[in-house]
OpenMM code with the backbone's topology and positions (N, CA, C; nanometers):
from openmm import Vec3, app, unit

residues = "MET LYS ILE ILE PHE ILE ILE GLY ILE ILE VAL VAL VAL LEU PHE THR VAL LYS ASN TRP LYS MET ASN PRO SER MET ASN GLN ILE ASP GLY SER ASP ILE ILE THR VAL GLY ALA LEU LYS GLU LYS LEU LYS ASN GLU GLN PRO ILE MET ILE ASP VAL ARG THR PRO ASP GLU PHE VAL GLY LYS LEU GLY HIS ILE GLU GLY SER PHE LEU ILE PRO LEU ASN GLU LEU PRO GLN ARG LEU GLN GLU LEU GLU LYS TYR LYS ASN GLU GLU ILE ILE MET VAL CYS ARG SER GLY ASN ARG SER GLY GLN ALA THR VAL PHE LEU ASN ASN ASN ASP PHE ASN ALA ARG ASN MET VAL GLY GLY MET ILE LYS TRP ASN MET THR LYS".split()
positions = [
    Vec3(-11.3436, -1.0976, -1.2881),
    Vec3(-11.3137, -1.0997, -1.1440),
    Vec3(-11.1602, -1.1211, -1.1368),
    Vec3(-11.1036, -1.2110, -1.2176),
    Vec3(-10.9601, -1.2427, -1.2050),
    Vec3(-10.8774, -1.1233, -1.2389),
    Vec3(-10.9152, -1.0491, -1.3474),
    Vec3(-10.8401, -0.9266, -1.3812),
    Vec3(-10.8490, -0.8197, -1.2638),
    Vec3(-10.9489, -0.8058, -1.1880),
    Vec3(-10.9598, -0.7159, -1.0792),
    Vec3(-10.8610, -0.7567, -0.9695),
    Vec3(-10.8557, -0.8869, -0.9467),
    Vec3(-10.7626, -0.9387, -0.8488),
    Vec3(-10.6254, -0.9100, -0.8856),
    Vec3(-10.5805, -0.9312, -1.0114),
    Vec3(-10.4421, -0.9070, -1.0554),
    Vec3(-10.4173, -0.7479, -1.0510),
    Vec3(-10.5074, -0.6684, -1.0851),
    Vec3(-10.4885, -0.5230, -1.0720),
    Vec3(-10.4681, -0.4862, -0.9275),
    Vec3(-10.5465, -0.5478, -0.8345),
    Vec3(-10.5314, -0.5189, -0.6986),
    Vec3(-10.3940, -0.5570, -0.6443),
    Vec3(-10.3467, -0.6731, -0.6841),
    Vec3(-10.2084, -0.7176, -0.6487),
    Vec3(-10.1054, -0.6149, -0.6981),
    Vec3(-10.1127, -0.5766, -0.8216),
    Vec3(-10.0181, -0.4759, -0.8897),
    Vec3(-10.0176, -0.3450, -0.8066),
    Vec3(-10.1371, -0.2984, -0.7621),
    Vec3(-10.1499, -0.1739, -0.6868),
    Vec3(-10.0748, -0.1913, -0.5554),
    Vec3(-10.1012, -0.3029, -0.4881),
    Vec3(-10.0395, -0.3289, -0.3532),
    Vec3(-9.8854, -0.3321, -0.3728),
    Vec3(-9.8320, -0.3991, -0.4723),
    Vec3(-9.6869, -0.4119, -0.4978),
    Vec3(-9.6358, -0.2702, -0.5186),
    Vec3(-9.7019, -0.1974, -0.6069),
    Vec3(-9.6480, -0.0617, -0.6439),
    Vec3(-9.6456, 0.0252, -0.5180),
    Vec3(-9.7539, 0.0184, -0.4417),
    Vec3(-9.7595, 0.1003, -0.3132),
    Vec3(-9.6494, 0.0654, -0.2225),
    Vec3(-9.6191, -0.0663, -0.2007),
    Vec3(-9.5221, -0.1113, -0.1186),
    Vec3(-9.3791, -0.0686, -0.1667),
    Vec3(-9.3521, -0.0847, -0.2978),
    Vec3(-9.2197, -0.0407, -0.3447),
    Vec3(-9.1994, 0.1128, -0.3282),
    Vec3(-9.3071, 0.1905, -0.3531),
    Vec3(-9.3077, 0.3353, -0.3347),
    Vec3(-9.2756, 0.3714, -0.1951),
    Vec3(-9.3371, 0.3071, -0.1017),
    Vec3(-9.3111, 0.3372, 0.0368),
    Vec3(-9.1764, 0.2855, 0.0850),
    Vec3(-9.1283, 0.1853, 0.0371),
    Vec3(-8.9951, 0.1358, 0.0717),
    Vec3(-8.8927, 0.2338, 0.0263),
    Vec3(-8.9096, 0.2882, -0.0984),
    Vec3(-8.8161, 0.3805, -0.1578),
    Vec3(-8.8125, 0.5091, -0.0702),
    Vec3(-8.9323, 0.5452, -0.0144),
    Vec3(-8.9437, 0.6699, 0.0542),
    Vec3(-8.9091, 0.6593, 0.2043),
    Vec3(-8.8911, 0.5348, 0.2542),
    Vec3(-8.8679, 0.5128, 0.3940),
    Vec3(-8.7172, 0.5179, 0.4232),
    Vec3(-8.6774, 0.6331, 0.4917),
    Vec3(-8.5341, 0.6526, 0.5214),
    Vec3(-8.4684, 0.5341, 0.5946),
    Vec3(-8.5350, 0.4717, 0.6784),
    Vec3(-8.4746, 0.3648, 0.7561),
    Vec3(-8.4414, 0.2389, 0.6723),
    Vec3(-8.5058, 0.2419, 0.5552),
    Vec3(-8.4773, 0.1177, 0.4646),
    Vec3(-8.3668, 0.1438, 0.3612),
    Vec3(-8.3402, 0.2655, 0.3197),
    Vec3(-8.2467, 0.2758, 0.2127),
    Vec3(-8.1662, 0.4130, 0.2193),
    Vec3(-8.1658, 0.4838, 0.3288),
    Vec3(-8.0886, 0.5981, 0.3438),
    Vec3(-8.0110, 0.6066, 0.4731),
    Vec3(-7.9116, 0.6888, 0.4785),
    Vec3(-7.8352, 0.7064, 0.5990),
    Vec3(-7.8863, 0.8220, 0.6779),
    Vec3(-7.9016, 0.8091, 0.8030),
    Vec3(-7.9438, 0.9262, 0.8866),
    Vec3(-7.8219, 0.9711, 0.9628),
    Vec3(-7.8309, 1.0801, 1.0378),
    Vec3(-7.7189, 1.1422, 1.1093),
    Vec3(-7.6431, 1.0523, 1.1963),
    Vec3(-7.7122, 0.9545, 1.2565),
    Vec3(-7.6441, 0.8584, 1.3444),
    Vec3(-7.5583, 0.7568, 1.2746),
    Vec3(-7.5798, 0.7462, 1.1408),
    Vec3(-7.5082, 0.6482, 1.0610),
    Vec3(-7.3815, 0.7048, 0.9867),
    Vec3(-7.3359, 0.8143, 1.0219),
    Vec3(-7.2180, 0.8767, 0.9699),
    Vec3(-7.1093, 0.9088, 1.0724),
    Vec3(-6.9892, 0.9193, 1.0206),
    Vec3(-6.8746, 0.9595, 1.1086),
    Vec3(-6.7906, 1.0491, 1.0114),
    Vec3(-6.7498, 1.1626, 1.0684),
    Vec3(-6.6622, 1.2460, 0.9877),
    Vec3(-6.5188, 1.1949, 0.9935),
    Vec3(-6.4371, 1.2487, 0.8979),
    Vec3(-6.2928, 1.2138, 0.9001),
    Vec3(-6.2298, 1.2518, 1.0299),
    Vec3(-6.2617, 1.3705, 1.0710),
    Vec3(-6.1958, 1.4194, 1.1950),
    Vec3(-6.2356, 1.3360, 1.3128),
    Vec3(-6.3580, 1.2923, 1.3274),
    Vec3(-6.4041, 1.2118, 1.4335),
    Vec3(-6.3354, 1.0772, 1.4280),
    Vec3(-6.3192, 1.0182, 1.3092),
    Vec3(-6.2532, 0.8869, 1.2971),
    Vec3(-6.1093, 0.8989, 1.3390),
    Vec3(-6.0387, 1.0095, 1.2963),
    Vec3(-5.9049, 1.0245, 1.3291),
    Vec3(-5.8816, 1.0365, 1.4784),
    Vec3(-5.9768, 1.1035, 1.5518),
    Vec3(-5.9747, 1.1148, 1.6901),
    Vec3(-5.9889, 0.9728, 1.7591),
    Vec3(-6.0892, 0.9049, 1.7053),
    Vec3(-6.1144, 0.7685, 1.7543),
    Vec3(-5.9979, 0.6758, 1.7446),
    Vec3(-5.9229, 0.6955, 1.6325),
    Vec3(-5.8122, 0.6063, 1.6069),
    Vec3(-5.6890, 0.6319, 1.7014),
    Vec3(-5.6935, 0.7470, 1.7728),
    Vec3(-5.5882, 0.7764, 1.8721),
    Vec3(-5.6064, 0.6827, 1.9928),
    Vec3(-5.7250, 0.6312, 2.0225),
    Vec3(-5.7503, 0.5555, 2.1457),
    Vec3(-5.7968, 0.4219, 2.1231),
    Vec3(-5.8343, 0.3837, 2.0013),
    Vec3(-5.8913, 0.2496, 1.9764),
    Vec3(-5.8667, 0.2123, 1.8274),
    Vec3(-5.8872, 0.0865, 1.8018),
    Vec3(-5.8834, 0.0343, 1.6640),
    Vec3(-6.0174, -0.0169, 1.6254),
    Vec3(-6.1080, 0.0702, 1.5652),
    Vec3(-6.2334, 0.0270, 1.5294),
    Vec3(-6.2349, -0.0661, 1.4090),
    Vec3(-6.3350, -0.1337, 1.3864),
    Vec3(-6.3514, -0.2234, 1.2692),
    Vec3(-6.3776, -0.1240, 1.1498),
    Vec3(-6.2959, -0.1317, 1.0488),
    Vec3(-6.3056, -0.0489, 0.9282),
    Vec3(-6.3038, -0.1360, 0.8072),
    Vec3(-6.4076, -0.1216, 0.7252),
    Vec3(-6.4091, -0.2026, 0.5992),
    Vec3(-6.4092, -0.0995, 0.4842),
    Vec3(-6.3193, -0.1234, 0.3911),
    Vec3(-6.3047, -0.0388, 0.2743),
    Vec3(-6.3790, -0.1214, 0.1584),
    Vec3(-6.4714, -0.0573, 0.1000),
    Vec3(-6.5568, -0.1303, -0.0032),
    Vec3(-6.5161, -0.0982, -0.1503),
    Vec3(-6.3959, -0.0403, -0.1655),
    Vec3(-6.3496, -0.0040, -0.3040),
    Vec3(-6.2935, -0.1367, -0.3627),
    Vec3(-6.2509, -0.1213, -0.4867),
    Vec3(-6.1818, -0.2329, -0.5575),
    Vec3(-6.0408, -0.2549, -0.5052),
    Vec3(-5.9858, -0.3786, -0.5231),
    Vec3(-5.8540, -0.4044, -0.4791),
    Vec3(-5.7526, -0.2990, -0.5369),
    Vec3(-5.7696, -0.2663, -0.6660),
    Vec3(-5.6772, -0.1697, -0.7246),
    Vec3(-5.6868, -0.0281, -0.6520),
    Vec3(-5.8025, 0.0110, -0.6198),
    Vec3(-5.8218, 0.1435, -0.5483),
    Vec3(-5.7625, 0.1286, -0.4105),
    Vec3(-5.7773, 0.0149, -0.3425),
    Vec3(-5.7282, -0.0015, -0.2057),
    Vec3(-5.5731, 0.0138, -0.1940),
    Vec3(-5.5030, -0.0268, -0.2997),
    Vec3(-5.3568, -0.0121, -0.2990),
    Vec3(-5.3158, 0.1103, -0.3923),
    Vec3(-5.4152, 0.1744, -0.4475),
    Vec3(-5.3884, 0.2856, -0.5354),
    Vec3(-5.3352, 0.4118, -0.4687),
    Vec3(-5.3450, 0.5244, -0.5491),
    Vec3(-5.2900, 0.6503, -0.5076),
    Vec3(-5.3550, 0.7100, -0.3824),
    Vec3(-5.4766, 0.6864, -0.3596),
    Vec3(-5.5444, 0.7369, -0.2334),
    Vec3(-5.5099, 0.6578, -0.1145),
    Vec3(-5.4567, 0.5357, -0.1432),
    Vec3(-5.4146, 0.4513, -0.0277),
    Vec3(-5.5379, 0.3991, 0.0447),
    Vec3(-5.5075, 0.3495, 0.1711),
    Vec3(-5.6208, 0.3000, 0.2547),
    Vec3(-5.5765, 0.3244, 0.4041),
    Vec3(-5.6784, 0.3206, 0.4873),
    Vec3(-5.6589, 0.3519, 0.6268),
    Vec3(-5.5971, 0.2297, 0.6916),
    Vec3(-5.4786, 0.2471, 0.7602),
    Vec3(-5.4142, 0.1457, 0.8307),
    Vec3(-5.5105, 0.0693, 0.9273),
    Vec3(-5.5190, -0.0624, 0.9144),
    Vec3(-5.6014, -0.1390, 1.0043),
    Vec3(-5.7408, -0.1772, 0.9312),
    Vec3(-5.7726, -0.1122, 0.8231),
    Vec3(-5.8905, -0.1391, 0.7510),
    Vec3(-5.8771, -0.2683, 0.6625),
    Vec3(-5.9821, -0.3332, 0.6384),
    Vec3(-5.9685, -0.4471, 0.5432),
    Vec3(-6.0722, -0.4305, 0.4395),
    Vec3(-6.0436, -0.4995, 0.3257),
    Vec3(-6.1032, -0.4814, 0.2015),
    Vec3(-6.2200, -0.5833, 0.1755),
    Vec3(-6.3382, -0.5368, 0.1580),
    Vec3(-6.4439, -0.6249, 0.1003),
    Vec3(-6.5135, -0.5270, 0.0033),
    Vec3(-6.4819, -0.5513, -0.1255),
    Vec3(-6.5475, -0.4716, -0.2306),
    Vec3(-6.7012, -0.4692, -0.2235),
    Vec3(-6.7602, -0.3611, -0.2522),
    Vec3(-6.9082, -0.3469, -0.2420),
    Vec3(-6.9793, -0.4620, -0.3106),
    Vec3(-6.9368, -0.4968, -0.4274),
    Vec3(-7.0133, -0.6021, -0.4999),
    Vec3(-6.9922, -0.7423, -0.4380),
    Vec3(-6.9020, -0.7572, -0.3443),
    Vec3(-6.8850, -0.8870, -0.2760),
    Vec3(-6.9505, -0.8900, -0.1361),
    Vec3(-6.9982, -0.7709, -0.0902),
    Vec3(-7.0413, -0.7629, 0.0391),
    Vec3(-7.1635, -0.8569, 0.0814),
    Vec3(-7.2601, -0.8712, -0.0088),
    Vec3(-7.3677, -0.9599, 0.0259),
    Vec3(-7.3217, -1.1131, 0.0427),
    Vec3(-7.2313, -1.1605, -0.0359),
    Vec3(-7.1878, -1.2929, -0.0304),
    Vec3(-7.0825, -1.3160, 0.0800),
    Vec3(-7.0256, -1.2031, 0.1371),
    Vec3(-6.9257, -1.2120, 0.2416),
    Vec3(-6.9820, -1.1681, 0.3802),
    Vec3(-7.1112, -1.1506, 0.3844),
    Vec3(-7.1710, -1.0961, 0.5087),
    Vec3(-7.1382, -1.1848, 0.6270),
    Vec3(-7.1305, -1.3215, 0.6082),
    Vec3(-7.1018, -1.4102, 0.7183),
    Vec3(-6.9722, -1.3859, 0.7792),
    Vec3(-6.8777, -1.3268, 0.7136),
    Vec3(-6.7455, -1.2896, 0.7670),
    Vec3(-6.7498, -1.1846, 0.8714),
    Vec3(-6.8662, -1.1002, 0.8666),
    Vec3(-6.8756, -0.9878, 0.9596),
    Vec3(-6.9661, -1.0275, 1.0869),
    Vec3(-7.0218, -1.1444, 1.0813),
    Vec3(-7.1101, -1.1836, 1.1966),
    Vec3(-7.0367, -1.1587, 1.3307),
    Vec3(-6.9111, -1.1875, 1.3385),
    Vec3(-6.8410, -1.1673, 1.4630),
    Vec3(-6.8342, -1.0248, 1.5154),
    Vec3(-6.8630, -0.9292, 1.4261),
    Vec3(-6.8658, -0.7913, 1.4588),
    Vec3(-6.9994, -0.7355, 1.4733),
    Vec3(-7.1032, -0.8146, 1.4719),
    Vec3(-7.2435, -0.7682, 1.4748),
    Vec3(-7.2785, -0.6771, 1.5907),
    Vec3(-7.2091, -0.6845, 1.6987),
    Vec3(-7.2356, -0.6001, 1.8247),
    Vec3(-7.1366, -0.4893, 1.8281),
    Vec3(-7.0545, -0.4651, 1.7304),
    Vec3(-6.9528, -0.3590, 1.7381),
    Vec3(-6.9858, -0.2586, 1.6246),
    Vec3(-6.9380, -0.1372, 1.6385),
    Vec3(-6.9482, -0.0364, 1.5389),
    Vec3(-6.8561, -0.0713, 1.4252),
    Vec3(-6.9052, -0.0645, 1.3042),
    Vec3(-6.8244, -0.0890, 1.1855),
    Vec3(-6.8167, 0.0339, 1.1027),
    Vec3(-6.6975, 0.0843, 1.0691),
    Vec3(-6.6793, 0.2074, 0.9860),
    Vec3(-6.6673, 0.1590, 0.8472),
    Vec3(-6.7508, 0.2191, 0.7559),
    Vec3(-6.7382, 0.1866, 0.6153),
    Vec3(-6.6696, 0.3058, 0.5393),
    Vec3(-6.5743, 0.2582, 0.4520),
    Vec3(-6.4904, 0.3534, 0.3774),
    Vec3(-6.4890, 0.3233, 0.2313),
    Vec3(-6.4860, 0.4274, 0.1460),
    Vec3(-6.4622, 0.4157, 0.0085),
    Vec3(-6.3893, 0.5412, -0.0532),
    Vec3(-6.3983, 0.5715, -0.1672),
    Vec3(-6.3306, 0.6783, -0.2306),
    Vec3(-6.3920, 0.8175, -0.1871),
    Vec3(-6.5239, 0.8301, -0.1973),
    Vec3(-6.5834, 0.9541, -0.1708),
    Vec3(-6.6966, 0.9522, -0.0714),
    Vec3(-6.7369, 0.8283, -0.0326),
    Vec3(-6.8481, 0.8172, 0.0630),
    Vec3(-6.9773, 0.7630, 0.0100),
    Vec3(-6.9829, 0.7462, -0.1331),
    Vec3(-7.1066, 0.6935, -0.1892),
    Vec3(-7.1178, 0.5406, -0.1801),
    Vec3(-7.0206, 0.4717, -0.2183),
    Vec3(-7.0270, 0.3251, -0.2090),
    Vec3(-7.0368, 0.2768, -0.0588),
    Vec3(-6.9601, 0.3497, 0.0214),
    Vec3(-6.9613, 0.3162, 0.1642),
    Vec3(-7.1010, 0.3501, 0.2274),
    Vec3(-7.1593, 0.4520, 0.1773),
    Vec3(-7.3001, 0.4836, 0.2139),
    Vec3(-7.3909, 0.3749, 0.1823),
    Vec3(-7.3787, 0.3122, 0.0590),
    Vec3(-7.4628, 0.2063, 0.0164),
    Vec3(-7.4340, 0.0804, 0.1116),
    Vec3(-7.3030, 0.0575, 0.1354),
    Vec3(-7.2710, -0.0505, 0.2292),
    Vec3(-7.3217, -0.0298, 0.3651),
    Vec3(-7.3215, 0.0849, 0.4117),
    Vec3(-7.3757, 0.1238, 0.5497),
    Vec3(-7.5197, 0.0866, 0.5581),
    Vec3(-7.5977, 0.1315, 0.4583),
    Vec3(-7.7423, 0.0996, 0.4510),
    Vec3(-7.7616, -0.0528, 0.4523),
    Vec3(-7.6849, -0.1207, 0.3693),
    Vec3(-7.7084, -0.2646, 0.3517),
    Vec3(-7.6744, -0.3313, 0.4858),
    Vec3(-7.5622, -0.2969, 0.5526),
    Vec3(-7.5323, -0.3674, 0.6763),
    Vec3(-7.6371, -0.3313, 0.7874),
    Vec3(-7.6740, -0.2035, 0.7970),
    Vec3(-7.7741, -0.1649, 0.9012),
    Vec3(-7.9066, -0.2360, 0.8737),
    Vec3(-7.9439, -0.2610, 0.7501),
    Vec3(-8.0651, -0.3362, 0.7170),
    Vec3(-8.0519, -0.4853, 0.7515),
    Vec3(-7.9312, -0.5223, 0.7841),
    Vec3(-7.9012, -0.6646, 0.8205),
    Vec3(-7.8601, -0.6692, 0.9617),
    Vec3(-7.9071, -0.5660, 1.0444),
    Vec3(-7.8849, -0.5685, 1.1857),
    Vec3(-7.7415, -0.5496, 1.2325),
    Vec3(-7.6601, -0.4800, 1.1556),
    Vec3(-7.5298, -0.4418, 1.2012),
    Vec3(-7.5376, -0.2977, 1.2512),
    Vec3(-7.4274, -0.2493, 1.3018),
    Vec3(-7.4150, -0.1134, 1.3491),
    Vec3(-7.3056, -0.0459, 1.2665),
    Vec3(-7.3374, -0.0071, 1.1506),
    Vec3(-7.2462, 0.0458, 1.0521),
    Vec3(-7.2532, 0.2033, 1.0465),
    Vec3(-7.1374, 0.2667, 1.0180),
    Vec3(-7.1367, 0.4104, 1.0053),
    Vec3(-7.0582, 0.4372, 0.8780),
    Vec3(-7.0974, 0.5395, 0.7984),
    Vec3(-7.0305, 0.5805, 0.6831),
    Vec3(-6.9342, 0.6949, 0.7064),
    Vec3(-6.8096, 0.6793, 0.6644),
    Vec3(-6.7079, 0.7918, 0.6724),
    Vec3(-6.7361, 0.8828, 0.5619),
    Vec3(-6.7932, 0.9996, 0.5971),
    Vec3(-6.8333, 1.0996, 0.5028),
    Vec3(-6.7024, 1.1552, 0.4275),
    Vec3(-6.7191, 1.1598, 0.2998),
    Vec3(-6.6081, 1.2171, 0.2157),
    Vec3(-6.5128, 1.1135, 0.1716),
    Vec3(-6.5053, 0.9970, 0.2302),
    Vec3(-6.4263, 0.8895, 0.1961),
    Vec3(-6.2668, 0.9229, 0.1995),
    Vec3(-6.1957, 0.8472, 0.1189),
    Vec3(-6.0479, 0.8591, 0.1172),
    Vec3(-6.0080, 0.9972, 0.0556),
    Vec3(-6.0908, 1.0575, -0.0202),
    Vec3(-6.0524, 1.1890, -0.0751),
    Vec3(-6.0387, 1.2781, 0.0382),
    Vec3(-6.1452, 1.2889, 0.1255),
    Vec3(-6.1441, 1.3711, 0.2418),
    Vec3(-6.0382, 1.3353, 0.3399),
    Vec3(-6.0234, 1.2032, 0.3666),
    Vec3(-5.9112, 1.1545, 0.4567),
    Vec3(-5.7782, 1.2076, 0.4141),
    Vec3(-5.7451, 1.2164, 0.2920),
    Vec3(-5.6148, 1.2557, 0.2443),
    Vec3(-5.6094, 1.4129, 0.2454),
    Vec3(-5.7136, 1.4830, 0.2511),
    Vec3(-5.7132, 1.6271, 0.2549),
    Vec3(-5.6977, 1.6743, 0.3975),
    Vec3(-5.7351, 1.5878, 0.4969),
    Vec3(-5.7304, 1.6269, 0.6323),
    Vec3(-5.6121, 1.5727, 0.6977),
    Vec3(-5.5152, 1.6525, 0.7428),
    Vec3(-5.4014, 1.5982, 0.8019),
    Vec3(-5.3994, 1.6147, 0.9472),
] * unit.nanometer
topology = app.Topology()
chain = topology.addChain("A")
for resn in residues:
    res = topology.addResidue(resn, chain)
    for name in ("N", "CA", "C"):
        topology.addAtom(name, app.Element.getBySymbol(name[0]), res)
């Protein structure tokens, strides 16, 4: 009887993990969670949005540079520094990285924690290609 109970729990856990991985709202970005480089450049003409760069400190000051007005919170530090962002909880937060991958992960993380984050598609590579 005990073994059947344990197998039942394992099945429930596996089913939950499988569904969590397949649920777009839990771990993927949808169309409303992105912003193009062009749209961000237009936005910057009229306002100063909250922009967080999730690259490493060396990348932030490296050859790709960073967007003026953005501040650095490396992706691996984001969970521990979440409280720093509480004051922006009701504002749109633009996430930036080198290519859009890490910032995409950060966007999902923040949105799962009740923030309004958007990923800049293409990252600093695309930013520097678009003049």
